[in-house]
C-alpha positions as CSV (number, residue, x, y, z in Angstrom):
1,M,21.9,22.9,19.4
2,R,23.5,20.3,17.3
3,I,20.0,19.4,15.9
4,L,19.5,23.0,14.7
5,F,22.9,23.4,13.3
6,F,22.3,20.1,11.3
7,F,18.9,21.2,10.0
8,T,20.4,24.5,9.0
9,L,23.3,22.5,6.8
10,L,20.5,20.1,5.1
11,F,18.0,22.6,4.6
12,P,19.6,24.2,1.5
13,L,19.8,20.9,0.0
14,V,16.2,19.8,0.7
15,T,15.2,23.3,-0.9
16,H,17.1,22.8,-4.0
17,A,15.9,19.1,-4.5
18,A,12.4,20.4,-4.4
19,D,13.1,23.2,-7.1
20,I,14.0,20.6,-9.7
21,E,10.8,19.7,-11.5
22,Y,10.1,19.0,-15.2
23,K,7.2,18.3,-17.0
24,L,6.0,16.2,-20.2
25,I,2.7,16.1,-22.0
26,I,0.9,13.6,-23.8
27,N,-1.1,15.0,-26.5
28,D,-2.4,13.2,-29.4
29,H,-0.4,9.9,-27.9
30,R,2.8,11.8,-28.4
31,F,5.2,13.0,-25.4
32,Q,5.9,16.6,-25.7
33,P,8.9,17.4,-25.8
34,V,10.4,14.6,-27.5
35,E,13.7,15.2,-25.8
36,L,13.9,16.5,-22.4
37,T,17.3,17.6,-21.0
38,I,18.0,17.3,-17.2
39,P,21.1,17.7,-15.1
40,S,23.1,14.3,-14.3
41,V,23.8,13.2,-10.9
42,T,20.8,15.0,-9.7
43,K,17.3,13.4,-8.6
44,I,14.5,15.3,-10.2
45,K,10.4,15.4,-10.1
46,L,9.1,14.5,-13.6
47,T,5.2,15.2,-14.0
48,V,3.4,13.8,-16.8
49,E,0.3,15.3,-17.9
50,N,-1.9,13.4,-20.3
51,Q,-4.2,15.6,-22.0
52,D,-5.7,12.6,-24.1
53,A,-9.0,11.1,-23.1
54,T,-7.4,7.5,-23.0
55,P,-4.8,6.2,-20.6
56,E,-0.9,6.0,-21.7
57,E,1.6,4.3,-19.9
58,F,5.2,6.0,-19.3
59,D,7.6,3.0,-20.0
60,S,11.4,3.2,-19.7
61,H,13.7,-0.1,-19.2
62,P,16.6,2.2,-18.8
63,L,15.4,4.5,-16.2
64,N,13.5,1.3,-14.4
65,R,10.3,3.1,-14.5
66,E,6.8,2.2,-15.3
67,K,3.6,4.4,-14.5
68,T,0.2,4.4,-16.1
69,I,-1.4,7.8,-16.4
70,A,-4.9,7.7,-16.9
71,G,-7.0,10.0,-19.6
72,H,-7.1,13.8,-18.4
73,S,-4.7,13.3,-15.5
74,T,-1.4,13.9,-14.2
75,A,1.4,11.7,-12.4
76,T,4.7,12.4,-10.9
77,I,7.6,10.0,-11.4
78,Y,10.8,10.6,-9.3
79,I,14.0,10.1,-11.6
80,G,17.6,9.9,-10.9
81,P,20.5,10.5,-10.0
82,L,21.6,9.6,-13.5
83,V,24.9,9.5,-15.1
84,P,25.2,11.4,-18.3
85,G,23.8,9.6,-21.1
86,R,20.6,9.1,-23.0
87,Y,17.7,7.5,-21.5
88,T,14.7,6.4,-23.7
89,F,11.0,6.0,-22.9
90,T,7.8,5.1,-24.5
91,G,4.0,5.0,-24.3
92,E,3.2,1.4,-24.2
93,F,-0.3,1.9,-25.2
94,H,0.8,4.0,-28.2
95,E,4.4,2.6,-29.1
96,A,4.3,3.9,-32.5
97,T,3.9,7.4,-31.6
98,A,4.5,7.8,-28.1
99,Q,8.1,7.9,-27.9
100,G,11.1,10.0,-26.1
101,V,14.2,10.4,-24.6
102,I,15.6,12.1,-21.5
103,I,19.1,13.2,-22.1
104,A,21.4,13.7,-18.7
105,Q,24.0,15.8,-18.8
């Protein structure tokens, strides 16, 4: 009975966490959107879809994340929870054009 009560309390938190998903698209060696606003103090699932034929690397020192996404594929990156602020990221293979920022608020 205690276990069932525990899962009843935990289930809404698990459901809520699974619903927080954001998407970035890489197209023409650029991230879209360039600015992505997310809730602070919340773990999110970030899906990055690379529509280009060539690979790109999502690289962010402030987020402590680095992930290579092959051409015409999708990758998942979990981020947070973050304190409010701006967190820059770049595409390491095309740094001149592939730039963006995640804004936690």
